[in-house]
N, CA and C atoms as a LAMMPS dump frame, in Angstrom:
ITEM: TIMESTEP
0
ITEM: NUMBER OF ATOMS
525
ITEM: BOX BOUNDS ff ff ff
-5.0000000000000000e+02 5.0000000000000000e+02
-5.0000000000000000e+02 5.0000000000000000e+02
-5.0000000000000000e+02 5.0000000000000000e+02
ITEM: ATOMS id mol type element x y z
1 1 1 N 55.846 -392.32 333.504
2 1 2 C 56.302 -391.829 334.583
3 1 3 C 56.168 -392.225 335.87
4 2 1 N 57.28 -392.83 336.895
5 2 2 C 56.899 -393.542 338.056
6 2 3 C 56.852 -392.461 339.218
7 3 1 N 56.025 -392.949 340.168
8 3 2 C 55.77 -392.109 341.434
9 3 3 C 56.624 -392.686 342.368
10 4 1 N 57.334 -391.81 343.408
11 4 2 C 57.924 -392.163 344.472
12 4 3 C 57.013 -392.849 345.484
13 5 1 N 57.556 -394.073 346.145
14 5 2 C 56.629 -394.675 347.115
15 5 3 C 56.568 -394.078 348.288
16 6 1 N 55.334 -394.152 348.827
17 6 2 C 54.93 -393.44 350.04
18 6 3 C 55.784 -393.782 351.292
19 7 1 N 56.066 -395.016 351.398
20 7 2 C 56.839 -395.291 352.53
21 7 3 C 58.381 -394.793 352.437
22 8 1 N 58.795 -394.422 351.257
23 8 2 C 60.192 -393.801 350.997
24 8 3 C 60.032 -392.376 351.45
25 9 1 N 58.867 -391.637 350.904
26 9 2 C 58.681 -390.116 351.474
27 9 3 C 58.577 -390.174 352.938
28 10 1 N 57.831 -390.957 353.383
29 10 2 C 57.585 -390.944 354.77
30 10 3 C 58.799 -391 355.715
31 11 1 N 59.697 -392.143 355.221
32 11 2 C 60.904 -392.259 355.93
33 11 3 C 61.979 -391.008 355.691
34 12 1 N 61.898 -390.352 354.654
35 12 2 C 62.762 -389.067 354.533
36 12 3 C 62.159 -388.142 355.302
37 13 1 N 60.805 -388.022 355.401
38 13 2 C 60.487 -386.832 356.355
39 13 3 C 60.78 -387.083 357.809
40 14 1 N 60.451 -388.477 358.147
41 14 2 C 60.841 -388.723 359.799
42 14 3 C 62.455 -388.5 359.924
43 15 1 N 63.238 -388.999 358.88
44 15 2 C 64.857 -388.683 359.115
45 15 3 C 65.047 -387.257 359.041
46 16 1 N 64.354 -386.296 358.338
47 16 2 C 64.572 -385.003 358.372
48 16 3 C 64.132 -384.518 359.786
49 17 1 N 63.077 -384.8 360.093
50 17 2 C 62.642 -384.293 361.324
51 17 3 C 63.587 -384.73 362.587
52 18 1 N 63.8 -385.88 362.547
53 18 2 C 64.711 -386.518 363.794
54 18 3 C 66.174 -385.629 363.729
55 19 1 N 66.715 -385.576 362.435
56 19 2 C 68.009 -384.913 362.41
57 19 3 C 67.93 -383.55 362.833
58 20 1 N 66.79 -382.816 362.432
59 20 2 C 66.424 -381.375 362.785
60 20 3 C 66.318 -381.382 364.38
61 21 1 N 65.554 -382.183 364.815
62 21 2 C 65.6 -382.305 366.278
63 21 3 C 66.678 -382.481 366.976
64 22 1 N 67.617 -383.419 366.466
65 22 2 C 68.914 -383.702 367.221
66 22 3 C 69.768 -382.249 367.091
67 23 1 N 69.714 -381.579 366.002
68 23 2 C 70.384 -380.403 365.734
69 23 3 C 69.969 -379.253 366.85
70 24 1 N 68.48 -379.309 367.083
71 24 2 C 68.255 -378.12 367.937
72 24 3 C 67.811 -378.808 369.388
73 25 1 N 68.476 -379.929 369.786
74 25 2 C 67.954 -380.595 371.081
75 25 3 C 68.104 -379.939 372.152
76 26 1 N 68.906 -378.821 372.303
77 26 2 C 69.276 -378.117 373.507
78 26 3 C 68.019 -377.218 373.749
79 27 1 N 67.478 -376.694 372.524
80 27 2 C 66.26 -375.891 372.568
81 27 3 C 64.997 -376.564 372.829
82 28 1 N 64.964 -377.799 372.664
83 28 2 C 63.803 -378.497 372.685
84 28 3 C 63.531 -379.054 374.018
85 29 1 N 64.529 -379.394 374.728
86 29 2 C 64.562 -380.056 375.867
87 29 3 C 64.846 -379.329 377.165
88 30 1 N 64.024 -378.852 377.988
89 30 2 C 64.163 -378.132 379.189
90 30 3 C 65.093 -378.801 380.169
91 31 1 N 65.874 -377.863 380.878
92 31 2 C 66.828 -378.273 381.823
93 31 3 C 66.037 -378.528 383.135
94 32 1 N 66.393 -379.525 383.924
95 32 2 C 65.866 -379.817 385.041
96 32 3 C 65.708 -378.79 386.153
97 33 1 N 64.591 -378.537 386.842
98 33 2 C 64.359 -377.533 387.726
99 33 3 C 65.32 -377.55 388.858
100 34 1 N 65.706 -378.76 389.324
101 34 2 C 66.578 -379.094 390.287
102 34 3 C 68.024 -379.579 389.761
103 35 1 N 68.894 -379.485 390.578
104 35 2 C 70.362 -379.932 390.093
105 35 3 C 70.118 -381.622 390.457
106 36 1 N 70.642 -382.401 389.582
107 36 2 C 70.707 -383.746 389.74
108 36 3 C 71.835 -384.121 390.463
109 37 1 N 72.92 -383.469 390.561
110 37 2 C 74.176 -383.495 391.414
111 37 3 C 74.882 -384.789 390.979
112 38 1 N 75.388 -385.496 391.836
113 38 2 C 76.249 -386.787 391.73
114 38 3 C 75.359 -387.935 391.719
115 39 1 N 74.048 -387.968 391.982
116 39 2 C 73.141 -389.313 392.055
117 39 3 C 73.23 -389.931 390.725
118 40 1 N 74.072 -391.092 390.761
119 40 2 C 74.267 -391.897 389.662
120 40 3 C 72.802 -392.708 389.146
121 41 1 N 71.936 -392.672 389.98
122 41 2 C 70.593 -393.271 389.585
123 41 3 C 69.861 -392.34 388.823
124 42 1 N 69.933 -390.947 388.984
125 42 2 C 69.089 -390.08 388.303
126 42 3 C 69.56 -389.942 386.809
127 43 1 N 68.563 -390.154 386.067
128 43 2 C 69.136 -390.041 384.664
129 43 3 C 68.859 -388.46 384.033
130 44 1 N 69.579 -388.055 383.421
131 44 2 C 69.369 -386.776 382.7
132 44 3 C 68.175 -386.655 381.875
133 45 1 N 67.287 -385.8 381.948
134 45 2 C 66.226 -385.888 381.116
135 45 3 C 66.357 -385.665 379.453
136 46 1 N 67.632 -385.322 379.23
137 46 2 C 67.973 -385.331 377.776
138 46 3 C 68.435 -386.705 377.005
139 47 1 N 68.843 -387.479 377.875
140 47 2 C 69.292 -388.881 377.479
141 47 3 C 68.146 -389.549 376.781
142 48 1 N 66.963 -389.846 377.356
143 48 2 C 65.989 -390.529 376.581
144 48 3 C 65.672 -390.106 375.308
145 49 1 N 65.138 -388.572 375.185
146 49 2 C 64.899 -388.221 373.879
147 49 3 C 65.996 -388.057 372.799
148 50 1 N 67.267 -388.01 373.385
149 50 2 C 68.322 -388.315 372.421
150 50 3 C 68.365 -389.624 371.885
151 51 1 N 68.431 -390.547 372.763
152 51 2 C 68.306 -392.026 372.288
153 51 3 C 67.352 -392.389 371.385
154 52 1 N 66.04 -391.64 371.592
155 52 2 C 64.875 -392.186 370.577
156 52 3 C 65.349 -391.656 369.282
157 53 1 N 65.557 -390.309 369.212
158 53 2 C 66.083 -389.5 367.875
159 53 3 C 67.22 -390.129 367.363
160 54 1 N 68.214 -390.637 367.969
161 54 2 C 69.287 -391.304 367.575
162 54 3 C 68.926 -392.436 366.621
163 55 1 N 68.206 -393.404 367.505
164 55 2 C 67.557 -394.731 366.929
165 55 3 C 66.576 -394.404 365.735
166 56 1 N 65.829 -393.199 365.886
167 56 2 C 64.818 -393.058 364.756
168 56 3 C 65.715 -392.725 363.326
169 57 1 N 66.733 -392.041 363.601
170 57 2 C 67.695 -391.696 362.526
171 57 3 C 68.542 -392.802 361.855
172 58 1 N 68.808 -393.726 362.828
173 58 2 C 69.483 -394.82 362.338
174 58 3 C 68.707 -395.862 361.538
175 59 1 N 67.496 -396.02 362.201
176 59 2 C 66.442 -397.018 361.582
177 59 3 C 66.097 -396.441 360.171
178 60 1 N 65.704 -395.253 360.093
179 60 2 C 65.269 -394.668 358.831
180 60 3 C 66.254 -394.725 357.944
181 61 1 N 67.501 -394.484 358.208
182 61 2 C 68.826 -394.356 357.327
183 61 3 C 69.014 -395.758 356.859
184 62 1 N 68.847 -396.762 357.494
185 62 2 C 68.983 -398.151 357.05
186 62 3 C 67.885 -398.513 356.209
187 63 1 N 66.737 -398.097 356.584
188 63 2 C 65.618 -398.543 355.776
189 63 3 C 65.808 -397.869 354.416
190 64 1 N 65.999 -396.488 354.468
191 64 2 C 66.156 -395.72 353.088
192 64 3 C 67.445 -396.483 352.31
193 65 1 N 68.499 -396.795 352.739
194 65 2 C 69.628 -397.413 352.131
195 65 3 C 69.078 -398.723 351.512
196 66 1 N 68.343 -399.484 352.115
197 66 2 C 67.886 -400.847 351.754
198 66 3 C 67.013 -400.679 350.492
199 67 1 N 66.028 -399.782 350.715
200 67 2 C 65.101 -399.618 349.633
201 67 3 C 65.551 -398.756 348.374
202 68 1 N 66.358 -398.017 348.59
203 68 2 C 67.042 -397.257 347.444
204 68 3 C 68.031 -398.129 346.785
205 69 1 N 68.766 -399.044 347.424
206 69 2 C 69.533 -399.872 346.585
207 69 3 C 68.7 -401.171 346.001
208 70 1 N 67.619 -401.368 346.796
209 70 2 C 66.707 -402.319 345.917
210 70 3 C 66.11 -401.735 344.862
211 71 1 N 65.654 -400.336 345
212 71 2 C 65.033 -399.624 343.659
213 71 3 C 66.113 -399.574 342.437
214 72 1 N 67.398 -399.513 342.708
215 72 2 C 68.371 -399.399 341.666
216 72 3 C 68.386 -400.694 340.768
217 73 1 N 68.002 -401.726 341.484
218 73 2 C 67.978 -403.011 340.781
219 73 3 C 66.894 -403.25 339.841
220 74 1 N 65.621 -402.615 340.495
221 74 2 C 64.269 -402.811 339.712
222 74 3 C 64.12 -401.608 338.62
223 75 1 N 63.551 -402.016 337.694
224 75 2 C 63.194 -400.805 336.643
225 75 3 C 62.074 -399.954 337.259
226 76 1 N 62.242 -398.694 336.926
227 76 2 C 61.275 -397.76 337.382
228 76 3 C 59.772 -397.959 336.792
229 77 1 N 59.59 -398.647 335.643
230 77 2 C 58.383 -398.967 335.229
231 77 3 C 57.596 -399.94 336.038
232 78 1 N 58.324 -400.844 336.636
233 78 2 C 57.699 -401.93 337.459
234 78 3 C 57.249 -401.42 338.615
235 79 1 N 57.334 -400.239 338.984
236 79 2 C 56.863 -399.806 340.476
237 79 3 C 55.197 -399.724 340.385
238 80 1 N 54.691 -400.19 341.375
239 80 2 C 53.172 -399.942 341.533
240 80 3 C 52.811 -398.638 341.718
241 81 1 N 51.77 -398.193 341.29
242 81 2 C 51.292 -397.045 341.685
243 81 3 C 50.643 -397.138 343.331
244 82 1 N 51.058 -396.102 343.813
245 82 2 C 50.713 -395.972 345.205
246 82 3 C 49.154 -395.421 345.437
247 83 1 N 48.357 -396.023 346.135
248 83 2 C 46.943 -395.489 346.374
249 83 3 C 47.18 -394.273 347.351
250 84 1 N 46.124 -393.342 347.023
251 84 2 C 46.103 -392.215 347.99
252 84 3 C 45.838 -392.561 349.44
253 85 1 N 45.184 -393.742 349.434
254 85 2 C 45.01 -394.216 350.879
255 85 3 C 46.19 -394.401 351.657
256 86 1 N 47.379 -394.772 350.974
257 86 2 C 48.495 -394.895 351.753
258 86 3 C 49.043 -393.556 352.373
259 87 1 N 48.777 -392.279 351.462
260 87 2 C 49.126 -391.151 352.221
261 87 3 C 48.343 -390.68 353.293
262 88 1 N 47.083 -391.045 353.066
263 88 2 C 45.982 -390.687 354.032
264 88 3 C 46.519 -391.39 355.426
265 89 1 N 47.004 -392.732 355.325
266 89 2 C 47.278 -393.42 356.435
267 89 3 C 48.244 -392.862 357.321
268 90 1 N 49.558 -392.378 356.363
269 90 2 C 50.622 -391.762 356.822
270 90 3 C 50.443 -390.302 357.541
271 91 1 N 49.578 -389.492 356.812
272 91 2 C 49.21 -388.418 357.411
273 91 3 C 48.447 -388.422 358.649
274 92 1 N 47.503 -389.445 358.669
275 92 2 C 46.792 -389.606 359.921
276 92 3 C 47.727 -390.164 361.137
277 93 1 N 48.573 -391.09 360.685
278 93 2 C 49.558 -391.403 361.699
279 93 3 C 50.386 -390.146 362.327
280 94 1 N 50.783 -389.283 361.414
281 94 2 C 51.794 -388.105 362.042
282 94 3 C 50.617 -387.292 362.936
283 95 1 N 49.466 -386.986 362.453
284 95 2 C 48.41 -386.157 363.028
285 95 3 C 48.207 -386.954 364.343
286 96 1 N 47.962 -388.26 364.545
287 96 2 C 47.864 -388.894 365.765
288 96 3 C 49.012 -388.769 366.684
289 97 1 N 50.223 -388.95 366.149
290 97 2 C 51.572 -388.708 366.998
291 97 3 C 51.502 -387.345 367.632
292 98 1 N 51.247 -386.221 366.757
293 98 2 C 51.24 -384.879 367.296
294 98 3 C 50.186 -384.687 368.447
295 99 1 N 48.988 -385.14 368.241
296 99 2 C 48.061 -385.085 369.222
297 99 3 C 48.271 -385.712 370.493
298 100 1 N 48.899 -386.999 370.3
299 100 2 C 49.546 -387.789 371.341
300 100 3 C 50.699 -386.974 372.148
301 101 1 N 51.536 -386.291 371.518
302 101 2 C 52.466 -385.61 372.313
303 101 3 C 51.9 -384.406 372.939
304 102 1 N 50.768 -383.918 372.302
305 102 2 C 50.14 -382.528 372.991
306 102 3 C 49.371 -383.049 374.155
307 103 1 N 48.92 -384.326 374.301
308 103 2 C 48.146 -384.72 375.331
309 103 3 C 48.807 -385.492 376.283
310 104 1 N 50.05 -385.599 376.079
311 104 2 C 50.896 -386.469 377.034
312 104 3 C 50.773 -386.129 378.534
313 105 1 N 50.861 -384.839 378.634
314 105 2 C 50.899 -384.274 380.245
315 105 3 C 49.586 -384.216 380.712
316 106 1 N 48.474 -384.209 379.936
317 106 2 C 47.092 -384.015 380.334
318 106 3 C 46.498 -385.498 380.759
319 107 1 N 46.841 -386.374 379.737
320 107 2 C 46.393 -387.884 379.846
321 107 3 C 47.213 -388.847 380.593
322 108 1 N 48.815 -388.478 380.669
323 108 2 C 49.65 -389.341 381.231
324 108 3 C 50.164 -390.238 380.107
325 109 1 N 51.329 -390.887 380.486
326 109 2 C 51.979 -391.661 379.542
327 109 3 C 51.141 -392.889 379.048
328 110 1 N 50.644 -393.665 380.115
329 110 2 C 49.907 -394.947 379.813
330 110 3 C 48.678 -394.761 378.792
331 111 1 N 47.805 -393.778 379.217
332 111 2 C 46.663 -393.564 378.688
333 111 3 C 47.02 -393.045 377.182
334 112 1 N 47.856 -392.112 377.09
335 112 2 C 48.204 -391.646 375.815
336 112 3 C 48.828 -392.591 374.809
337 113 1 N 49.574 -393.654 375.411
338 113 2 C 50.112 -394.498 374.536
339 113 3 C 49.122 -395.553 374.147
340 114 1 N 48.243 -395.867 375.101
341 114 2 C 47.159 -396.872 374.835
342 114 3 C 46.152 -396.241 373.566
343 115 1 N 45.759 -394.905 373.534
344 115 2 C 45.09 -394.439 372.626
345 115 3 C 45.873 -394.388 371.187
346 116 1 N 47.329 -393.834 371.277
347 116 2 C 48.026 -394.062 370.094
348 116 3 C 48.152 -395.216 369.495
349 117 1 N 48.6 -396.405 370.312
350 117 2 C 48.649 -397.847 369.863
351 117 3 C 47.53 -398.343 369.246
352 118 1 N 46.331 -398.067 369.799
353 118 2 C 44.981 -398.558 369.595
354 118 3 C 44.535 -397.985 368.135
355 119 1 N 44.613 -396.71 368.112
356 119 2 C 44.196 -396.035 366.745
357 119 3 C 45.164 -396.231 365.648
358 120 1 N 46.555 -396.386 365.866
359 120 2 C 47.449 -396.896 364.852
360 120 3 C 47.241 -398.239 364.536
361 121 1 N 46.772 -399.062 365.47
362 121 2 C 46.463 -400.515 364.954
363 121 3 C 45.251 -400.708 364.185
364 122 1 N 44.332 -399.729 364.384
365 122 2 C 43.129 -399.845 363.579
366 122 3 C 43.456 -399.169 362.336
367 123 1 N 44.162 -398.099 362.322
368 123 2 C 44.59 -397.471 361.143
369 123 3 C 45.367 -398.334 359.983
370 124 1 N 46.137 -399.253 360.847
371 124 2 C 46.846 -400.326 359.835
372 124 3 C 45.914 -401.504 359.482
373 125 1 N 44.974 -401.663 359.892
374 125 2 C 44.072 -402.663 359.386
375 125 3 C 43.681 -403.939 360.425
376 126 1 N 44.252 -403.803 361.437
377 126 2 C 43.884 -404.76 362.542
378 126 3 C 42.582 -404.494 363.058
379 127 1 N 41.739 -405.543 362.915
380 127 2 C 40.438 -405.631 363.495
381 127 3 C 40.034 -406.603 364.632
382 128 1 N 41.052 -407.027 365.254
383 128 2 C 40.901 -408.059 366.284
384 128 3 C 40.837 -407.166 367.772
385 129 1 N 39.573 -406.763 368.181
386 129 2 C 39.544 -405.957 369.25
387 129 3 C 40.335 -406.454 370.42
388 130 1 N 40.273 -407.692 370.77
389 130 2 C 40.812 -408.162 371.827
390 130 3 C 42.33 -408.168 371.854
391 131 1 N 43.137 -408.464 370.813
392 131 2 C 44.327 -408.249 370.363
393 131 3 C 44.936 -406.964 370.62
394 132 1 N 44.197 -405.945 369.983
395 132 2 C 44.351 -404.613 370.148
396 132 3 C 44.338 -404.099 371.422
397 133 1 N 43.395 -404.434 372.292
398 133 2 C 43.251 -404.067 373.752
399 133 3 C 44.368 -404.705 374.649
400 134 1 N 44.633 -405.9 374.478
401 134 2 C 45.601 -406.41 375.318
402 134 3 C 47.181 -405.891 374.862
403 135 1 N 47.478 -405.82 373.731
404 135 2 C 48.782 -405.261 373.284
405 135 3 C 48.828 -403.534 373.662
406 136 1 N 47.808 -402.956 373.335
407 136 2 C 47.81 -401.404 373.718
408 136 3 C 47.694 -401.231 374.953
409 137 1 N 47.31 -402.319 375.984
410 137 2 C 47.322 -401.909 377.473
411 137 3 C 48.75 -402.418 378.063
412 138 1 N 48.947 -403.619 377.665
413 138 2 C 50.12 -404.309 378.217
414 138 3 C 51.509 -403.337 377.944
415 139 1 N 51.63 -403.201 376.795
416 139 2 C 52.934 -402.418 376.237
417 139 3 C 53.137 -401.187 376.958
418 140 1 N 52.417 -400.267 377.162
419 140 2 C 52.667 -399.101 377.75
420 140 3 C 52.956 -399.208 379.32
421 141 1 N 52.018 -400.161 379.922
422 141 2 C 52.352 -400.243 381.468
423 141 3 C 53.522 -401.008 381.538
424 142 1 N 54.01 -402.054 380.797
425 142 2 C 55.292 -402.535 380.992
426 142 3 C 56.47 -401.527 380.831
427 143 1 N 56.413 -400.833 379.641
428 143 2 C 57.389 -399.872 379.411
429 143 3 C 57.406 -398.63 380.693
430 144 1 N 56.349 -398.271 381.071
431 144 2 C 56.317 -397.508 382.082
432 144 3 C 56.883 -397.942 383.257
433 145 1 N 56.591 -399.204 383.72
434 145 2 C 57.372 -399.746 384.76
435 145 3 C 58.825 -399.977 384.522
436 146 1 N 59.245 -400.159 383.427
437 146 2 C 60.643 -400.359 383.176
438 146 3 C 61.249 -399.022 383.319
439 147 1 N 60.706 -398.097 382.714
440 147 2 C 61.347 -396.893 382.656
441 147 3 C 61.364 -396.201 384.035
442 148 1 N 60.237 -396.295 384.765
443 148 2 C 60.221 -395.752 386.18
444 148 3 C 61.077 -396.461 387.165
445 149 1 N 61.024 -397.798 387.021
446 149 2 C 61.718 -398.543 388.106
447 149 3 C 63.085 -398.709 387.943
448 150 1 N 63.402 -399.268 386.496
449 150 2 C 64.803 -399.56 386.276
450 150 3 C 65.759 -398.13 386.003
451 151 1 N 65.134 -397.285 385.166
452 151 2 C 66.05 -396.088 384.785
453 151 3 C 65.788 -395.133 385.686
454 152 1 N 64.621 -395.231 386.619
455 152 2 C 64.632 -394.197 387.659
456 152 3 C 64.049 -392.84 387.129
457 153 1 N 63.287 -392.997 386.04
458 153 2 C 62.896 -391.611 385.346
459 153 3 C 61.336 -391.447 385.465
460 154 1 N 61.147 -390.097 385.631
461 154 2 C 59.616 -389.951 385.838
462 154 3 C 59.084 -389.56 384.533
463 155 1 N 58.063 -390.465 384.327
464 155 2 C 57.233 -390.284 383.148
465 155 3 C 55.856 -389.239 383.482
466 156 1 N 55.396 -388.564 382.822
467 156 2 C 54.145 -387.92 383.035
468 156 3 C 52.875 -388.816 383.292
469 157 1 N 52.22 -388.921 384.356
470 157 2 C 51.094 -389.902 384.363
471 157 3 C 49.864 -389.266 385.344
472 158 1 N 48.936 -389.774 385.202
473 158 2 C 47.758 -389.321 385.986
474 158 3 C 47.607 -389.912 387.269
475 159 1 N 47.252 -389.238 388.24
476 159 2 C 47.247 -389.818 389.641
477 159 3 C 46.585 -391.155 389.889
478 160 1 N 45.354 -391.427 389.25
479 160 2 C 44.727 -392.695 389.347
480 160 3 C 45.596 -393.951 388.839
481 161 1 N 46.39 -393.68 387.792
482 161 2 C 47.1 -394.6 387.194
483 161 3 C 48.375 -395.017 387.988
484 162 1 N 48.901 -393.944 388.478
485 162 2 C 50.038 -394.265 389.376
486 162 3 C 49.662 -394.884 390.726
487 163 1 N 48.437 -394.719 391.164
488 163 2 C 48.027 -395.342 392.314
489 163 3 C 47.673 -396.818 391.932
490 164 1 N 47.115 -397.133 390.722
491 164 2 C 46.863 -398.284 390.381
492 164 3 C 48.28 -399.289 390.268
493 165 1 N 49.321 -398.566 389.458
494 165 2 C 50.636 -399.311 389.475
495 165 3 C 51.45 -399.328 390.681
496 166 1 N 51.065 -398.537 391.674
497 166 2 C 52.035 -398.585 392.8
498 166 3 C 52.145 -399.867 393.683
499 167 1 N 51.132 -400.794 393.851
500 167 2 C 51.438 -402.032 394.343
501 167 3 C 52.413 -402.788 393.519
502 168 1 N 52.502 -402.74 392.198
503 168 2 C 53.372 -403.502 391.268
504 168 3 C 54.659 -402.94 391.358
505 169 1 N 54.729 -401.633 391.445
506 169 2 C 56.066 -400.994 391.691
507 169 3 C 56.576 -401.373 393.113
508 170 1 N 55.902 -401.344 394.082
509 170 2 C 56.394 -401.5 395.389
510 170 3 C 56.901 -403.067 395.535
511 171 1 N 56.446 -403.942 394.749
512 171 2 C 56.606 -405.353 395.05
513 171 3 C 57.786 -405.856 394.041
514 172 1 N 58.242 -404.937 393.22
515 172 2 C 59.428 -405.261 392.321
516 172 3 C 60.84 -405.184 393.169
517 173 1 N 61.515 -405.828 392.798
518 173 2 C 62.968 -405.92 393.584
519 173 3 C 63.76 -404.523 393.234
520 174 1 N 64.467 -404.071 394.156
521 174 2 C 65.014 -402.812 393.836
522 174 3 C 66.186 -402.871 393.03
523 175 1 N 66.454 -402.136 392.212
524 175 2 C 67.618 -402.157 391.199
525 175 3 C 68.845 -401.474 391.757
């Protein structure tokens, strides 16, 4: 008897959660406390979460389609047994993501993403500390600058991080 692969189970769970969140998105995303009016630079707070959920749904659907199509060609007996460590890693990642989502407003975007990316990197087996530190610090800062400066969207951030990034944001050309 063959076991279902852990990555396929994980993709099905993520697809289900993303579609469920898209279905209930009006209940999950709060309205803005002030009217945005006709300011074309102000992005509706529902746009970014909806885009993320849509892309997650598309990517997991494509992954599942490719993997299930590939599995039809292979015999079920040829599948390798999945070690329990793979399930542990997936459960740990979901736990990390939930903790990060809960800590986002307290720690701010860049610190939360730094911890999430660092711990995920270690969880996946990367042991190069310099690479982990560089990528885990550069990616959230770059994303924060792009989202706040180009999309003009406010991400939750700790005051000290905002003060550190203020000179960079002031020297960028206006969009």
